[in-house]
MIDOMAR-654638 format. One line per field, with one value per residue: z, y, x of N, C-alpha, C in turn; residue number from 1. Coordinates in steps of 0.1 Angstrom, whole numbers. Each point is the difference from the previous one (the first is absolute). Layout:
REM MIDOMAR-654638
nup = [Z:...] .
nnorth = [Y:...] .
neast = [X:...] .
caup = [Z:...] .
canorth = [Y:...] .
caeast = [X:...] .
cup = [Z:...] .
cnorth = [Y:...] .
ceast = [X:...] .
num = [NUM:...] .
***
This chain:
REM MIDOMAR-654638
nup = [894:11:-6:1:0:3:8:-9:6:-9:-8:-4:16:2:-13:-9:7:-3:-17:3:8:-10:-11:8:-6:-10:-1:5:-5:-8:5:13:-11:-7:-5:4:-7:11:3:-11:6:3:-12:11:-10:8:-12:8:-3:14:-1:5:-1:-11:-20:1:8:-6:-10:14:3:-16:7:10:-15:-9:8:2:-12:4:-8:8:-10:9:-13:5:-12:0:-6:-14:5:-2:14:-5:3:-6:-7:3:0:-8:-5:4:-9:6:0:-10:10:6:8:-12:-5:-7:-8:3:-7:-11:-5:7:-8:-9:16:5:10:1:2:9:-10:5:-1:-4:-1:-14:10:11:-6:0:8:-1:11:1:-8:5:12:-2:-3:10:-2:-5:10:13:-7:-5:5:11:8:3:-10:6:3:13:1:8:15:2:9:-7:4:-1:-6:5:-5:5:-7:16:-13:-3:9:-1:-3:2:14:-2:-3:7:7:-3:-7:14:0:10:13:-9:16:3:14:-12:9:-3:1:-8:8:6:-13:12:10:5:18:-4:-2:-11:-7:-16:-7:-9:-2:12:6:9:3:6:-5:-6:12:5:8:-7:4:-5:-4:9:-2:-3:8:6:-14:5:15:2:-5:5:6:-10:-2:11:1:-5:-1:17:-4:-7:5:12:3] .
nnorth = [1452:-5:-7:13:-2:-13:-5:-4:-8:8:-9:4:6:-3:0:9:6:0:-1:13:-4:-4:5:10:-1:-5:9:3:3:4:8:2:-1:12:-14:-3:-3:-9:7:-8:-13:2:-15:-8:-7:-5:-4:-15:-4:-8:-14:1:8:-3:-4:-9:-7:-1:-6:1:-6:-9:-7:-11:-2:0:-2:3:-1:12:-4:-10:-15:-12:-4:-3:-8:-10:-10:-5:-10:-7:-2:-16:-5:-9:9:17:-6:-8:10:-6:12:5:0:11:16:0:5:-7:11:-9:3:6:5:-3:8:-7:-3:7:-3:-7:7:-11:-3:-11:-4:-11:-9:-14:-9:-1:-8:6:-1:6:-5:-20:-1:10:-11:-11:4:-1:-15:-1:11:-6:4:5:-9:-9:11:-6:0:-7:6:1:-11:7:-10:0:-9:-4:-11:-10:-6:-18:10:3:-9:-5:12:10:4:-15:-5:14:-4:-14:9:5:-12:-7:4:0:-8:8:-4:-8:5:-6:-1:2:-3:-4:11:8:-16:1:0:-2:9:6:-2:-6:11:2:-15:10:7:1:4:11:-15:-2:-2:-12:-11:-4:-11:3:-5:15:-7:5:5:11:6:2:-2:-22:0:5:-6:-9:8:-5:-12:-3:9:-4:-9:0:-5:-10:-4:1:1:-14:-4:7:-6] .
neast = [458:-8:-5:-11:17:-3:6:-7:12:4:-5:4:2:-19:-4:-2:-8:-12:0:7:-11:-9:9:-2:-12:1:7:-10:-11:6:1:-15:3:12:4:5:5:2:5:1:-3:11:-5:5:-1:-3:10:-5:9:-3:9:13:-8:8:-13:-9:7:4:-12:-2:16:3:-9:8:10:-3:-5:19:-6:-4:-10:4:-9:4:-5:-5:7:-9:13:1:-3:12:10:-5:-7:1:2:-8:-11:0:1:-16:-5:3:-12:-9:5:-14:11:6:-6:-2:8:-8:7:10:-9:-5:6:-9:-6:7:7:-1:7:-6:12:1:12:-2:7:1:12:2:-8:-9:-12:-9:-5:16:6:-10:3:9:-5:-2:9:-3:-13:11:10:-11:-9:7:-7:14:2:10:-7:9:14:-5:15:-8:8:-11:14:3:7:8:0:-13:6:4:13:3:-7:4:16:-1:-6:14:2:-11:7:17:-3:-3:8:2:-3:12:-9:11:8:12:9:-8:-2:13:7:-11:3:13:-12:9:3:-12:-8:0:-10:0:-4:8:-3:-5:-7:3:-3:7:-7:12:-1:-3:9:13:1:-8:10:3:15:-4:-12:14:2:-9:4:11:-1:-7:7:12:0:-6:17:10:-6:3:14:-1:-9:2:13] .
caup = [8:-8:-6:4:11:13:10:-4:-11:-13:-3:-8:5:12:-10:-3:13:-2:-3:7:13:-5:0:7:10:-9:-2:23:-1:-12:3:12:-11:-4:5:2:-4:2:-2:2:10:-10:0:-5:-1:4:-6:3:3:11:4:16:0:7:-6:7:10:-7:-5:6:1:-9:-3:10:-1:-6:5:9:-5:-2:-16:-8:12:-6:1:-6:-6:-2:-14:1:7:-9:7:2:11:8:5:16:11:3:2:14:-2:5:-8:-10:5:-9:-1:-11:-12:-16:-14:-9:-16:0:-1:12:2:-8:7:4:-4:7:-1:4:-3:10:-5:2:-9:-8:-8:-7:-5:9:5:-11:1:-2:-13:-9:3:-8:-14:2:-3:-17:-8:4:-2:-14:-3:10:16:11:-3:6:18:13:3:9:-3:13:-4:15:-3:6:4:-5:-13:-10:-7:-3:-8:-14:-4:0:-11:-14:-3:-4:-16:4:2:-11:-5:2:-3:15:3:14:7:11:8:3:9:4:13:13:4:2:-15:3:13:0:10:-7:-12:1:-11:-4:-8:-3:-9:9:9:-2:11:6:6:7:-4:3:12:6:2:-4:15:2:-12:-11:0:3:-15:-7:-1:-5:-11:2:6:-7:-11:5:1:-15:-4:4:-4:-16:0:1:-7] .
canorth = [-3:-8:9:4:6:-10:-3:-11:-1:-4:-11:-3:3:-7:-14:-3:-5:-15:-7:-2:-12:-8:-7:-4:-13:-6:-6:-4:-22:-9:-6:-9:-12:-13:-10:-6:-16:-4:-8:-13:-5:-11:-14:-10:-16:-9:-9:-7:-15:-4:-12:1:16:10:12:10:6:10:7:2:10:15:12:13:11:9:7:11:10:8:3:-7:-3:-10:-14:-19:-14:-14:-8:-13:-11:-8:-16:-4:4:-10:-2:4:-15:-9:12:10:8:7:9:9:9:-2:14:8:-9:-1:11:-3:0:5:8:14:5:11:5:-2:11:-4:-16:-5:-21:-7:-10:-6:-4:-12:1:18:5:3:-12:1:6:12:0:-4:14:13:-3:0:17:-2:15:13:2:1:11:9:11:2:8:16:-4:-11:-10:-5:-19:-9:-13:-11:-8:-8:-4:10:-5:-6:12:5:8:-2:1:8:3:-5:3:14:-1:-1:15:0:-2:6:20:8:9:-11:7:-16:7:0:5:14:-4:4:-7:-13:-5:-1:-6:-18:-5:-8:0:3:-7:8:9:9:-1:4:-1:-12:-5:-13:-6:-10:-14:-1:2:15:14:14:7:23:5:2:13:15:4:-2:10:13:-2:2:15:6:-4:12:19:1:-2:15:6:5:6:15:8] .
caeast = [-10:-6:-17:-1:1:1:12:-1:8:-8:-3:16:10:3:-2:26:2:-4:10:19:6:-5:10:7:-7:-1:18:3:-7:9:17:0:-4:7:-2:12:0:6:13:2:15:8:3:12:-10:12:-10:13:-1:4:-5:-3:-2:15:2:-14:3:7:-6:-8:10:3:-13:-6:8:-9:-11:8:-1:-14:-6:5:-4:1:-7:7:-8:9:2:-9:6:1:-7:-7:-9:7:17:8:1:13:9:2:-1:-10:-7:0:-10:-8:-2:6:-10:2:4:-10:6:11:-2:-3:14:4:-9:17:11:16:-3:13:-6:7:-5:11:10:-2:17:4:-14:-9:-4:-9:-12:2:7:-11:-7:7:1:-21:2:5:-6:0:16:-2:-1:9:-8:3:16:3:0:9:-3:8:-7:5:4:5:5:7:16:12:1:-12:-7:-3:-3:-7:-22:-5:2:-7:-15:-2:-4:-11:-1:-1:-16:-11:6:-7:14:2:7:2:-2:11:6:-6:-4:10:14:-11:4:14:2:4:-4:-8:-5:-12:-5:3:11:-3:-10:-6:-5:1:3:6:-5:11:-12:-15:-5:8:-8:5:8:-6:9:-1:-9:-2:9:-11:-9:10:1:-14:1:11:-13:-11:4:-2:-14:-4:14:-5:-14:0:12] .
cup = [-12:-8:13:7:14:2:-5:-13:-16:-2:-5:10:8:-7:9:21:7:-5:5:10:-3:-6:12:17:-11:3:20:-3:-12:14:10:-3:2:7:0:1:6:-4:0:2:-18:5:0:3:9:-3:1:-1:9:5:15:7:7:-5:11:10:-6:-5:11:9:-8:-1:11:2:-12:8:9:-13:-5:-7:-7:13:-13:1:-1:0:-3:-14:3:2:-15:-3:7:19:9:-7:6:11:-2:3:18:-2:14:1:5:8:-11:-1:-6:-14:-14:-3:-11:-14:0:-10:14:8:-7:8:9:-2:2:4:10:1:10:-1:12:-8:-5:-6:-10:-2:2:-1:-18:3:0:-19:-3:0:-11:-17:-5:-3:-10:-11:4:-5:-19:3:7:7:9:-6:10:13:4:0:13:0:13:1:16:-4:7:8:-3:-13:-8:-6:5:-7:-12:2:-2:-11:-11:-3:-10:-18:4:-4:-18:-11:0:2:13:1:21:8:11:10:9:11:12:18:13:6:2:-13:0:3:-3:4:1:-11:-5:-16:-8:-8:-6:-12:6:15:0:12:-1:4:2:-6:-3:14:5:-2:-6:17:-1:-10:-14:-1:-1:-12:-5:-1:-5:-20:-5:3:-13:-15:-1:-3:-18:-6:-1:-11:-13:-2:-1:1:11] .
cnorth = [-9:5:8:11:1:-3:-15:-8:-14:-16:-8:4:-17:-17:3:-3:-17:-6:-1:-8:-10:-7:-3:-9:-12:-6:-3:-13:-9:1:-3:-20:-8:-9:-1:-16:-4:-9:-18:-4:-4:-9:-7:-12:-11:-17:-11:-17:-6:-13:-3:12:8:13:11:8:15:15:3:15:17:5:13:11:0:8:12:11:6:0:-20:-12:-18:-12:-14:-5:-11:3:-15:-11:-7:-18:-2:1:-17:-2:8:-5:-3:10:6:10:5:11:16:12:-2:22:7:-9:-1:12:-3:-4:11:8:16:0:14:14:7:15:-8:-19:-6:-15:-6:-17:-11:-4:-13:0:13:5:2:-13:5:12:16:-2:2:17:11:-4:6:15:2:8:8:-2:12:12:8:4:-3:6:10:-3:-7:-12:-9:-16:0:-16:-8:-11:-9:1:16:1:1:14:11:13:-5:-1:11:6:-5:6:15:-2:6:21:4:1:4:22:-2:5:-12:11:-8:13:4:-8:4:-4:4:-10:-15:-10:-10:-13:-14:-10:-13:-5:10:-2:19:8:12:2:0:-13:-14:-11:-18:-9:-21:-17:1:12:16:8:15:3:13:4:5:4:13:1:-2:15:15:2:5:18:0:0:12:16:2:0:15:12:-1:7:10:10:7] .
ceast = [-11:-15:-8:7:6:14:3:9:-6:-5:16:9:1:4:20:7:-1:10:13:-5:-6:14:15:-5:7:14:9:-8:8:17:-4:-4:10:6:25:4:10:17:2:14:8:5:11:-5:16:-11:12:-6:2:-5:2:6:14:2:-12:9:12:-12:-12:6:-3:-13:2:12:-4:-11:-1:5:-10:-3:-3:-3:7:-11:7:-10:10:-5:-17:9:-4:-4:-9:-3:10:12:3:-2:16:9:5:-3:-14:-12:1:3:-10:-11:9:-2:11:-3:-16:3:10:-6:1:18:1:-7:16:4:17:-4:17:-6:6:-3:12:10:-2:11:3:-14:-13:-8:-6:-14:-1:-1:-16:-11:5:3:-21:4:-1:-11:3:17:-9:-4:11:-6:6:12:2:-1:5:-6:17:-3:10:-2:5:11:2:13:4:7:-7:-7:-6:-1:-1:-9:-2:6:-7:-14:-1:-6:-13:-4:2:-10:-9:5:3:15:9:11:6:6:16:5:-10:-7:6:10:-3:2:11:3:6:-5:-10:-9:-13:-1:-4:12:-3:-14:-10:-2:-1:0:3:-10:1:-13:-13:-2:3:-13:12:4:-4:6:-10:-14:0:9:-16:-12:5:-6:-14:-6:9:-13:-11:2:2:-12:-11:7:-9:-14:3:11:4] .
num = [1:2:3:4:5:6:7:8:9:10:11:12:13:14:15:16:17:18:19:20:21:22:23:24:25:26:27:28:29:30:31:32:33:34:35:36:37:38:39:40:41:42:43:44:45:46:47:48:49:50:51:52:53:54:55:56:57:58:59:60:61:62:63:64:65:66:67:68:69:70:71:72:73:74:75:76:77:78:79:80:81:82:83:84:85:86:87:88:89:90:91:92:93:94:95:96:97:98:99:100:101:102:103:104:105:106:107:108:109:110:111:112:113:114:115:116:117:118:119:120:121:122:123:124:125:126:127:128:129:130:131:132:133:134:135:136:137:138:139:140:141:142:143:144:145:146:147:148:149:150:151:152:153:154:155:156:157:158:159:160:161:162:163:164:165:166:167:168:169:170:171:172:173:174:175:176:177:178:179:180:181:182:183:184:185:186:187:188:189:190:191:192:193:194:195:196:197:198:199:200:201:202:203:204:205:206:207:208:209:210:211:212:213:214:215:216:217:218:219:220:221:222:223:224:225:226:227:228:229:230:231:232:233:234:235:236:237:238:239:240:241:242:243] .
***
């Protein structure tokens, strides 16, 4: 009993009881204000050069394929043009889709979790515009900033013997020097990879389109392979990052 024989608790007991509830309230407030950070999407950069739109048509379908894998997004970027406006006019090159931006700097590549690089062929190798872009990645190469990142290729050629395989095959050297992982699609697309009844671009190295004289457009099968490659790469990226 407290002083004077009354029924009031002592001061020490009041202080002890008050502190108990004060500590409890502090813990409750701390728990209520905890914020969970949102999970960021993994990024697949689809970086390409397209003169007459054939490679671009594949790139757009690849972006769609990437987006079908939960937690992964595809971002379209074109590389800078190296030809003058006068030359492009003489070659009757159509205007580029201005909703697709040029990659601001090669240094932006470090933000990607995976890549799909697309380009037309020039004598069985990538076009000079794409080679110039890879040549500008020297600082990334020096510091091996892209090492371990997966990458694939897709191409456009003028004819069936124009380099559907060699254009991708000769580009692998770019990945090797950066320490990147080449991810081909093999024959995982299925039965259409073996179809002999129609002309179709693409190979185990990646999606492809036959441009002919420039007037031919990508067939639905060629576009479907591109979409599949986007989905395939997104799944590989997700597995490499999250296991």
